[in-house]
C-alpha positions as CSV (number, residue, x, y, z in Angstrom):
1,M,112.0,102.1,112.7
2,A,112.3,102.6,116.4
3,P,110.5,100.3,118.8
4,A,107.0,101.5,119.9
5,N,106.8,103.1,123.3
6,N,103.0,103.0,123.4
7,M,101.1,100.3,121.6
8,G,97.7,101.5,122.8
9,T,94.6,100.3,121.0
10,A,95.6,101.7,117.6
11,G,98.5,99.3,117.0
12,Y,102.1,100.2,116.3
13,A,103.1,103.7,117.4
14,G,106.9,103.8,116.7
15,L,109.1,106.4,115.1
16,F,109.5,106.4,111.3
17,A,112.1,109.2,111.0
18,E,113.0,112.3,112.9
19,N,110.7,115.3,112.2
20,V,108.8,113.7,109.3
21,I,105.2,115.0,109.6
22,G,103.9,113.9,106.2
23,F,104.4,110.6,104.3
24,W,102.7,109.6,101.1
25,V,103.3,106.8,98.6
26,R,102.0,106.3,95.1
27,C,102.4,103.1,93.0
28,Y,102.3,103.4,89.2
29,D,101.7,100.7,86.6
30,K,103.8,100.1,83.4
31,D,101.7,102.8,81.6
32,G,102.4,105.4,84.3
33,H,98.9,105.3,85.8
34,V,98.4,105.3,89.6
35,Q,97.5,101.9,91.0
36,K,94.8,103.1,93.4
37,T,94.0,99.5,94.6
38,Y,97.5,98.1,95.0
39,D,97.8,95.9,98.1
40,S,101.2,94.3,98.8
41,R,99.5,91.5,100.7
42,Q,97.8,90.3,97.5
43,K,99.5,88.3,94.8
44,Q,99.4,90.7,91.8
45,A,101.8,92.4,89.5
46,L,104.3,94.7,91.2
47,P,104.1,98.4,90.5
48,R,106.6,99.5,87.9
49,T,107.4,102.7,89.8
50,V,106.9,103.9,93.4
51,K,107.0,107.6,94.3
52,I,107.6,108.6,97.9
53,F,106.7,112.0,99.2
54,L,107.8,113.4,102.6
55,V,107.3,116.7,104.5
56,T,109.8,117.4,107.2
57,I,110.0,120.2,109.8
58,G,112.9,121.6,111.7
59,S,113.3,121.1,115.4
60,A,112.0,124.6,116.2
61,G,108.9,123.9,114.2
62,L,108.4,120.5,115.9
63,A,108.3,122.3,119.3
64,R,105.5,124.5,118.0
65,L,103.4,121.8,116.5
66,G,100.4,121.7,118.8
67,Q,98.1,119.4,116.8
68,V,98.0,116.8,114.2
69,P,98.3,118.4,110.7
70,D,95.3,118.3,108.3
71,Y,96.4,115.7,105.8
72,T,93.4,116.2,103.6
73,T,95.0,119.5,102.4
74,A,97.5,117.5,100.3
75,G,94.5,116.2,98.3
76,A,93.9,112.7,97.0
77,G,95.1,113.1,93.4
78,D,97.8,111.2,91.6
79,E,100.4,113.1,93.5
80,P,99.9,114.9,96.8
81,D,100.0,118.7,96.8
82,L,102.9,119.1,99.3
83,D,102.8,122.9,98.9
84,A,99.2,123.1,100.0
85,F,99.9,120.8,102.9
86,I,102.8,123.1,104.0
87,R,100.7,126.3,103.5
88,A,98.1,124.8,105.9
89,L,100.6,124.3,108.7
90,P,100.5,126.8,111.6
91,N,102.8,129.8,111.7
92,G,106.1,128.9,113.3
93,V,105.9,125.4,111.8
94,R,105.3,126.3,108.2
95,E,108.5,128.2,107.9
96,T,110.6,125.2,108.9
97,A,108.8,122.7,106.6
98,R,110.5,121.2,103.5
99,A,109.0,118.9,100.8
100,H,111.0,116.0,99.5
101,S,110.2,113.3,96.9
102,T,111.9,110.5,95.2
103,E,111.0,107.9,92.5
104,V,112.0,104.3,92.7
105,R,111.8,102.1,89.5
106,L,111.3,98.5,90.3
107,Q,113.4,96.4,87.9
108,N,111.8,93.1,88.8
109,A,108.3,94.5,87.9
110,L,109.1,94.6,84.1
């Protein structure tokens, strides 16, 4: 993470990664169900699996991004609909967008 350049009233405002415009995380229990109430600040069982979803855009698309994307287009289901999120991006941005996801299994959560 890069240091924040404008703390403002909303808190931390640093850089997560170059050209990442969408970031979602889902935690799953040992049975593969989404843990909708997981809070890492609370003492509770660790999720068995964590899935991370990203949408990145190219530099040309970043220059054309004139407003904050509508994150509700990804939905609130067990997994975000990254294709719907990308389709909702403006022309000139959408064409450079790419979806990425990975799954991390937490061995110490057995």
